[in-house]
VMD Tcl script that builds the backbone (N, CA, C; Angstrom):
set m [mol new atoms 351]
animate dup $m
set s [atomselect $m all]
$s set {name element resname resid chain x y z} {
  {N N GLN 1 A 11.370 -8.861 14.330}
  {CA C GLN 1 A 10.916 -7.169 13.957}
  {C C GLN 1 A 11.032 -6.619 12.476}
  {N N VAL 2 A 9.968 -6.139 12.046}
  {CA C VAL 2 A 9.903 -6.067 10.353}
  {C C VAL 2 A 9.803 -4.449 10.788}
  {N N GLN 3 A 10.902 -3.800 9.327}
  {CA C GLN 3 A 10.848 -2.467 9.200}
  {C C GLN 3 A 10.359 -2.210 7.821}
  {N N LEU 4 A 9.356 -1.235 7.726}
  {CA C LEU 4 A 8.629 -0.903 6.607}
  {C C LEU 4 A 9.136 0.346 5.845}
  {N N VAL 5 A 9.572 0.320 4.602}
  {CA C VAL 5 A 9.773 1.680 4.120}
  {C C VAL 5 A 9.132 2.070 3.039}
  {N N GLU 6 A 8.285 3.050 2.922}
  {CA C GLU 6 A 7.708 3.348 1.413}
  {C C GLU 6 A 8.157 4.174 0.537}
  {N N SER 7 A 7.794 4.049 -0.658}
  {CA C SER 7 A 8.335 5.166 -1.458}
  {C C SER 7 A 7.600 5.346 -2.536}
  {N N GLY 8 A 7.429 6.391 -3.649}
  {CA C GLY 8 A 7.045 6.557 -4.779}
  {C C GLY 8 A 5.967 7.378 -4.666}
  {N N GLY 9 A 5.613 8.239 -3.667}
  {CA C GLY 9 A 4.603 9.225 -3.478}
  {C C GLY 9 A 4.897 10.457 -4.401}
  {N N GLY 10 A 3.559 11.586 -4.442}
  {CA C GLY 10 A 4.110 12.647 -5.061}
  {C C GLY 10 A 3.121 13.282 -5.297}
  {N N LEU 11 A 2.996 14.290 -6.204}
  {CA C LEU 11 A 2.049 14.922 -6.811}
  {C C LEU 11 A 1.824 14.326 -8.343}
  {N N VAL 12 A 0.682 14.351 -8.524}
  {CA C VAL 12 A 0.241 13.937 -9.806}
  {C C VAL 12 A -1.107 14.417 -10.118}
  {N N GLN 13 A -1.300 14.538 -11.638}
  {CA C GLN 13 A -2.678 15.079 -12.152}
  {C C GLN 13 A -3.412 14.433 -12.211}
  {N N PRO 14 A -4.757 14.575 -12.287}
  {CA C PRO 14 A -5.996 13.675 -12.140}
  {C C PRO 14 A -5.971 12.911 -13.596}
  {N N GLY 15 A -5.959 11.543 -13.402}
  {CA C GLY 15 A -5.972 10.590 -14.718}
  {C C GLY 15 A -4.346 10.127 -14.638}
  {N N GLY 16 A -3.697 10.779 -13.673}
  {CA C GLY 16 A -1.998 10.196 -13.679}
  {C C GLY 16 A -2.104 9.046 -13.117}
  {N N SER 17 A -0.854 8.394 -13.146}
  {CA C SER 17 A -0.442 7.117 -12.266}
  {C C SER 17 A 0.696 7.164 -11.320}
  {N N LEU 18 A 0.923 6.271 -10.578}
  {CA C LEU 18 A 1.905 6.664 -9.591}
  {C C LEU 18 A 2.000 5.255 -9.142}
  {N N ARG 19 A 3.332 4.680 -9.105}
  {CA C ARG 19 A 3.813 3.275 -8.330}
  {C C ARG 19 A 4.157 3.392 -6.770}
  {N N LEU 20 A 3.694 3.019 -6.292}
  {CA C LEU 20 A 4.299 2.955 -5.045}
  {C C LEU 20 A 4.901 1.402 -4.343}
  {N N SER 21 A 6.010 1.565 -3.563}
  {CA C SER 21 A 6.720 0.548 -3.084}
  {C C SER 21 A 7.152 0.813 -1.556}
  {N N CYS 22 A 7.216 -0.531 -1.190}
  {CA C CYS 22 A 7.203 -0.903 0.355}
  {C C CYS 22 A 8.405 -1.945 0.560}
  {N N ALA 23 A 9.446 -1.333 1.031}
  {CA C ALA 23 A 10.533 -2.467 1.238}
  {C C ALA 23 A 10.503 -2.821 2.562}
  {N N ALA 24 A 10.540 -4.525 3.180}
  {CA C ALA 24 A 10.588 -4.682 4.412}
  {C C ALA 24 A 11.748 -5.467 4.671}
  {N N SER 25 A 12.288 -5.187 5.733}
  {CA C SER 25 A 13.455 -5.539 6.127}
  {C C SER 25 A 13.343 -6.428 7.269}
  {N N GLY 26 A 14.080 -7.591 7.577}
  {CA C GLY 26 A 13.709 -8.513 8.716}
  {C C GLY 26 A 13.251 -9.873 8.277}
  {N N ARG 27 A 12.879 -10.856 8.879}
  {CA C ARG 27 A 12.755 -12.083 8.497}
  {C C ARG 27 A 11.258 -12.241 7.973}
  {N N GLY 28 A 11.077 -13.743 7.293}
  {CA C GLY 28 A 9.768 -14.039 7.494}
  {C C GLY 28 A 8.647 -13.108 6.592}
  {N N PHE 29 A 9.248 -12.427 5.857}
  {CA C PHE 29 A 8.224 -11.771 4.936}
  {C C PHE 29 A 7.306 -12.780 4.253}
  {N N ARG 30 A 7.493 -13.753 4.098}
  {CA C ARG 30 A 6.284 -14.465 3.204}
  {C C ARG 30 A 5.076 -15.017 4.196}
  {N N PHE 31 A 5.566 -15.005 5.557}
  {CA C PHE 31 A 4.601 -15.294 6.481}
  {C C PHE 31 A 3.526 -13.802 6.552}
  {N N TYR 32 A 3.727 -13.151 6.065}
  {CA C TYR 32 A 2.918 -11.330 6.347}
  {C C TYR 32 A 1.954 -11.309 5.025}
  {N N ARG 33 A 0.671 -10.988 5.508}
  {CA C ARG 33 A -0.256 -10.618 4.630}
  {C C ARG 33 A 0.281 -8.981 4.575}
  {N N MET 34 A 0.300 -8.448 3.412}
  {CA C MET 34 A 0.625 -6.972 3.408}
  {C C MET 34 A -0.659 -6.298 2.579}
  {N N GLY 35 A -0.958 -5.222 3.324}
  {CA C GLY 35 A -1.438 -4.216 2.753}
  {C C GLY 35 A -1.063 -2.934 2.969}
  {N N TRP 36 A -1.891 -1.942 2.203}
  {CA C TRP 36 A -1.623 -0.765 1.787}
  {C C TRP 36 A -2.751 0.050 2.084}
  {N N TYR 37 A -2.643 0.988 3.438}
  {CA C TYR 37 A -3.552 1.770 3.729}
  {C C TYR 37 A -3.690 3.285 3.619}
  {N N ARG 38 A -4.620 3.959 3.321}
  {CA C ARG 38 A -4.598 5.630 3.275}
  {C C ARG 38 A -5.436 6.123 4.495}
  {N N GLN 39 A -5.350 7.459 4.689}
  {CA C GLN 39 A -5.581 8.280 5.718}
  {C C GLN 39 A -5.677 9.438 4.775}
  {N N ALA 40 A -7.018 10.271 4.600}
  {CA C ALA 40 A -7.078 11.846 4.045}
  {C C ALA 40 A -7.455 12.373 5.654}
  {N N PRO 41 A -7.086 13.923 5.381}
  {CA C PRO 41 A -7.419 14.843 6.348}
  {C C PRO 41 A -8.397 14.458 6.836}
  {N N GLY 42 A -8.737 14.730 8.287}
  {CA C GLY 42 A -10.225 14.413 8.817}
  {C C GLY 42 A -10.973 13.274 8.607}
  {N N LYS 43 A -10.172 12.032 8.082}
  {CA C LYS 43 A -10.804 10.975 7.665}
  {C C LYS 43 A -10.078 9.919 8.540}
  {N N GLN 44 A -10.797 8.709 8.500}
  {CA C GLN 44 A -10.103 7.565 9.368}
  {C C GLN 44 A -9.280 6.723 8.561}
  {N N ARG 45 A -8.323 6.270 8.661}
  {CA C ARG 45 A -7.505 5.218 7.836}
  {C C ARG 45 A -8.296 3.878 7.593}
  {N N GLU 46 A -8.242 3.758 5.896}
  {CA C GLU 46 A -9.104 2.638 5.184}
  {C C GLU 46 A -7.962 1.919 4.552}
  {N N LEU 47 A -8.616 0.571 4.787}
  {CA C LEU 47 A -7.690 -0.658 3.868}
  {C C LEU 47 A -7.815 -0.159 2.427}
  {N N VAL 48 A -6.782 -0.010 1.517}
  {CA C VAL 48 A -7.004 0.174 0.103}
  {C C VAL 48 A -7.156 -0.992 -0.486}
  {N N ALA 49 A -5.687 -1.867 -0.099}
  {CA C ALA 49 A -5.528 -3.126 -1.003}
  {C C ALA 49 A -4.871 -3.837 -0.017}
  {N N ALA 50 A -5.007 -5.321 -0.148}
  {CA C ALA 50 A -3.822 -6.224 0.519}
  {C C ALA 50 A -3.963 -7.179 -0.408}
  {N N ILE 51 A -2.758 -7.918 -0.067}
  {CA C ILE 51 A -2.071 -9.234 -0.435}
  {C C ILE 51 A -1.555 -10.330 0.114}
  {N N THR 52 A -2.041 -11.485 0.159}
  {CA C THR 52 A -1.768 -12.395 0.804}
  {C C THR 52 A -0.104 -12.860 0.262}
  {N N SER 53 A 0.737 -14.016 0.892}
  {CA C SER 53 A 1.652 -14.434 0.151}
  {C C SER 53 A 1.361 -15.447 -1.061}
  {N N GLY 54 A 0.325 -16.141 -0.933}
  {CA C GLY 54 A 0.094 -16.500 -1.913}
  {C C GLY 54 A -0.523 -15.856 -3.072}
  {N N GLY 55 A -0.655 -14.413 -3.003}
  {CA C GLY 55 A -1.005 -13.883 -3.875}
  {C C GLY 55 A -2.474 -13.442 -4.068}
  {N N ASN 56 A -3.339 -13.984 -3.143}
  {CA C ASN 56 A -4.768 -13.504 -3.083}
  {C C ASN 56 A -4.673 -12.183 -2.742}
  {N N THR 57 A -5.611 -11.430 -3.695}
  {CA C THR 57 A -5.849 -9.790 -3.136}
  {C C THR 57 A -6.946 -9.386 -2.930}
  {N N ASN 58 A -7.566 -8.356 -2.469}
  {CA C ASN 58 A -8.588 -7.338 -2.169}
  {C C ASN 58 A -8.303 -6.288 -2.000}
  {N N TYR 59 A -9.207 -5.743 -2.606}
  {CA C TYR 59 A -9.841 -4.248 -2.493}
  {C C TYR 59 A -10.816 -3.219 -2.214}
  {N N VAL 60 A -10.550 -2.114 -1.793}
  {CA C VAL 60 A -11.511 -1.270 -1.500}
  {C C VAL 60 A -12.484 -0.846 -2.931}
  {N N ASP 61 A -13.613 -1.120 -2.756}
  {CA C ASP 61 A -14.563 -0.599 -3.990}
  {C C ASP 61 A -14.110 0.313 -4.794}
  {N N SER 62 A -13.841 1.639 -3.998}
  {CA C SER 62 A -13.518 2.746 -4.662}
  {C C SER 62 A -12.207 2.274 -5.676}
  {N N VAL 63 A -11.317 1.669 -5.649}
  {CA C VAL 63 A -10.399 1.605 -6.315}
  {C C VAL 63 A -10.499 0.423 -7.117}
  {N N LYS 64 A -11.025 -0.411 -7.367}
  {CA C LYS 64 A -11.228 -1.635 -8.047}
  {C C LYS 64 A -10.848 -1.117 -9.501}
  {N N GLY 65 A -10.311 -1.640 -10.283}
  {CA C GLY 65 A -10.136 -1.502 -11.715}
  {C C GLY 65 A -9.042 -0.427 -11.850}
  {N N ARG 66 A -8.390 0.227 -10.981}
  {CA C ARG 66 A -7.767 1.548 -11.226}
  {C C ARG 66 A -6.427 1.214 -10.328}
  {N N PHE 67 A -6.175 0.650 -9.309}
  {CA C PHE 67 A -5.088 0.067 -8.600}
  {C C PHE 67 A -4.977 -1.546 -8.614}
  {N N THR 68 A -3.343 -1.737 -8.422}
  {CA C THR 68 A -3.351 -3.124 -8.551}
  {C C THR 68 A -2.193 -3.552 -7.243}
  {N N VAL 69 A -2.316 -4.357 -6.406}
  {CA C VAL 69 A -1.430 -4.657 -5.576}
  {C C VAL 69 A -0.314 -5.862 -5.935}
  {N N SER 70 A 1.215 -6.323 -5.865}
  {CA C SER 70 A 1.304 -6.878 -6.094}
  {C C SER 70 A 2.801 -7.042 -5.049}
  {N N ARG 71 A 3.290 -8.224 -4.954}
  {CA C ARG 71 A 4.579 -8.687 -3.883}
  {C C ARG 71 A 5.778 -9.208 -4.735}
  {N N ASP 72 A 6.906 -9.028 -4.202}
  {CA C ASP 72 A 8.022 -9.759 -4.850}
  {C C ASP 72 A 8.288 -10.337 -3.526}
  {N N ASN 73 A 8.360 -11.752 -3.240}
  {CA C ASN 73 A 8.623 -12.093 -2.144}
  {C C ASN 73 A 10.180 -12.410 -2.165}
  {N N ALA 74 A 10.918 -12.490 -3.311}
  {CA C ALA 74 A 12.352 -12.779 -3.346}
  {C C ALA 74 A 12.839 -11.276 -2.839}
  {N N LYS 75 A 12.532 -10.323 -3.385}
  {CA C LYS 75 A 12.867 -8.959 -2.785}
  {C C LYS 75 A 12.432 -8.227 -1.408}
  {N N ASN 76 A 11.403 -9.041 -0.935}
  {CA C ASN 76 A 10.522 -8.406 0.245}
  {C C ASN 76 A 10.103 -7.153 -0.201}
  {N N THR 77 A 9.358 -7.151 -0.802}
  {CA C THR 77 A 8.828 -5.685 -1.556}
  {C C THR 77 A 7.463 -5.738 -1.786}
  {N N VAL 78 A 6.229 -4.765 -1.593}
  {CA C VAL 78 A 5.118 -4.764 -2.181}
  {C C VAL 78 A 4.890 -3.642 -2.839}
  {N N TYR 79 A 4.081 -3.828 -3.746}
  {CA C TYR 79 A 3.884 -2.681 -4.803}
  {C C TYR 79 A 2.539 -2.009 -4.787}
  {N N LEU 80 A 2.090 -0.941 -4.811}
  {CA C LEU 80 A 0.680 -0.601 -5.435}
  {C C LEU 80 A 0.811 0.635 -6.446}
  {N N GLN 81 A 0.443 -0.083 -7.771}
  {CA C GLN 81 A 0.441 0.926 -8.902}
  {C C GLN 81 A -1.229 1.624 -8.943}
  {N N MET 82 A -1.144 2.554 -9.019}
  {CA C MET 82 A -2.045 3.576 -9.239}
  {C C MET 82 A -2.515 4.085 -10.332}
  {N N ASN 83 A -3.337 3.887 -10.964}
  {CA C ASN 83 A -3.791 4.292 -12.570}
  {C C ASN 83 A -5.279 5.277 -12.264}
  {N N THR 84 A -5.583 6.168 -13.179}
  {CA C THR 84 A -6.741 6.756 -13.150}
  {C C THR 84 A -7.018 7.429 -11.889}
  {N N LEU 85 A -5.850 8.223 -11.234}
  {CA C LEU 85 A -5.884 8.912 -10.369}
  {C C LEU 85 A -6.908 9.928 -10.424}
  {N N LYS 86 A -7.692 9.921 -8.848}
  {CA C LYS 86 A -8.505 10.964 -8.907}
  {C C LYS 86 A -8.274 11.586 -7.818}
  {N N PRO 87 A -8.519 13.092 -7.301}
  {CA C PRO 87 A -8.573 14.057 -6.090}
  {C C PRO 87 A -8.763 13.508 -4.953}
  {N N GLU 88 A -9.933 12.406 -5.116}
  {CA C GLU 88 A -10.294 11.705 -3.759}
  {C C GLU 88 A -9.223 10.607 -3.311}
  {N N ASP 89 A -8.224 10.391 -4.329}
  {CA C ASP 89 A -7.020 9.355 -3.797}
  {C C ASP 89 A -6.006 10.476 -3.024}
  {N N THR 90 A -6.094 11.348 -2.689}
  {CA C THR 90 A -5.305 12.119 -2.122}
  {C C THR 90 A -5.135 11.916 -0.456}
  {N N ALA 91 A -4.294 11.520 -0.056}
  {CA C ALA 91 A -3.931 10.826 1.345}
  {C C ALA 91 A -2.549 10.359 1.688}
  {N N VAL 92 A -2.312 10.266 2.893}
  {CA C VAL 92 A -1.050 9.471 3.175}
  {C C VAL 92 A -1.077 8.184 3.111}
  {N N TYR 93 A -0.527 7.368 2.399}
  {CA C TYR 93 A -0.522 5.828 2.047}
  {C C TYR 93 A 0.689 5.204 3.090}
  {N N TYR 94 A -0.273 4.088 3.660}
  {CA C TYR 94 A 0.963 3.327 4.767}
  {C C TYR 94 A 0.975 1.995 4.566}
  {N N CYS 95 A 2.087 1.499 4.544}
  {CA C CYS 95 A 2.498 -0.035 4.346}
  {C C CYS 95 A 1.994 -0.644 5.616}
  {N N ASN 96 A 1.285 -1.782 5.353}
  {CA C ASN 96 A 1.178 -2.820 6.500}
  {C C ASN 96 A 1.671 -4.170 6.513}
  {N N ALA 97 A 2.036 -4.611 7.442}
  {CA C ALA 97 A 2.430 -6.121 7.272}
  {C C ALA 97 A 1.494 -6.792 8.581}
  {N N GLU 98 A 1.254 -7.829 8.348}
  {CA C GLU 98 A 0.299 -8.415 9.479}
  {C C GLU 98 A 0.796 -9.881 9.388}
  {N N HIS 99 A 1.178 -10.547 10.685}
  {CA C HIS 99 A 1.531 -11.713 10.507}
  {C C HIS 99 A 0.503 -12.717 10.653}
  {N N VAL 100 A 0.414 -14.066 9.555}
  {CA C VAL 100 A -1.034 -14.658 9.574}
  {C C VAL 100 A -0.751 -15.602 10.752}
  {N N ASN 101 A 0.023 -16.049 11.687}
  {CA C ASN 101 A -0.054 -16.974 12.517}
  {C C ASN 101 A -0.110 -16.025 14.247}
  {N N ILE 102 A 0.754 -15.275 14.100}
  {CA C ILE 102 A 0.814 -14.941 15.445}
  {C C ILE 102 A 0.475 -13.227 15.616}
  {N N PRO 103 A -0.122 -12.502 16.525}
  {CA C PRO 103 A -0.583 -11.055 16.735}
  {C C PRO 103 A 0.667 -9.901 16.553}
  {N N LEU 104 A 1.200 -10.102 15.242}
  {CA C LEU 104 A 2.156 -9.011 14.962}
  {C C LEU 104 A 2.084 -8.028 14.041}
  {N N ARG 105 A 2.006 -7.092 13.812}
  {CA C ARG 105 A 1.515 -5.822 13.118}
  {C C ARG 105 A 2.695 -4.860 12.891}
  {N N TYR 106 A 3.058 -4.540 11.981}
  {CA C TYR 106 A 3.763 -3.372 11.542}
  {C C TYR 106 A 3.208 -2.373 10.529}
  {N N TRP 107 A 4.070 -1.047 10.599}
  {CA C TRP 107 A 3.406 0.047 9.778}
  {C C TRP 107 A 4.847 0.743 9.454}
  {N N GLY 108 A 4.536 1.078 8.380}
  {CA C GLY 108 A 5.437 2.242 7.556}
  {C C GLY 108 A 5.148 3.476 8.322}
  {N N GLN 109 A 6.339 4.422 7.660}
  {CA C GLN 109 A 5.995 5.792 7.966}
  {C C GLN 109 A 4.869 6.495 7.169}
  {N N GLY 110 A 4.660 6.030 5.913}
  {CA C GLY 110 A 3.809 6.748 5.102}
  {C C GLY 110 A 4.477 7.364 3.808}
  {N N THR 111 A 3.517 7.847 2.937}
  {CA C THR 111 A 4.170 8.440 1.614}
  {C C THR 111 A 2.880 9.121 1.004}
  {N N GLN 112 A 3.076 10.484 0.862}
  {CA C GLN 112 A 2.099 11.236 0.454}
  {C C GLN 112 A 1.816 11.121 -0.987}
  {N N VAL 113 A 0.572 10.936 -1.208}
  {CA C VAL 113 A -0.053 11.198 -2.714}
  {C C VAL 113 A -1.056 12.107 -2.679}
  {N N THR 114 A -0.371 13.187 -3.714}
  {CA C THR 114 A -1.360 14.274 -3.856}
  {C C THR 114 A -1.809 14.585 -5.246}
  {N N VAL 115 A -3.071 14.388 -5.397}
  {CA C VAL 115 A -3.829 14.064 -6.906}
  {C C VAL 115 A -4.657 15.830 -7.043}
  {N N SER 116 A -3.926 16.561 -8.083}
  {CA C SER 116 A -4.371 17.740 -7.990}
  {C C SER 116 A -3.900 18.247 -9.577}
  {N N SER 117 A -4.499 19.340 -9.745}
  {CA C SER 117 A -4.350 19.822 -11.376}
  {C C SER 117 A -3.712 21.186 -10.728}
}
mol reanalyze $m
mol bondsrecalc $m
mol representation Tube
mol addrep $m
């Protein structure tokens, strides 16, 4: 069993920055591909960024060059650094852990990010 707890969301002006953190409890963090998803009102949840245990990353096109995902396997934590935020980045951001070998998947409770002047 893995529990995920996100933090770092909030209200920020356009052009500002936020750093989200997701702390994982439980065993085997390094066996999970970690992802950040977001869901805006009336829209489907989408993958924003993901990172493998080895550090390979991928991003949705709309955040490339602005967001950076990273992980610290020693601290069981994954981060999402969000720069040059835009109003369209407003959403609830969810942390996700997906086991690389067996069908196990976990979600955090979500953290609200609001970009507004």
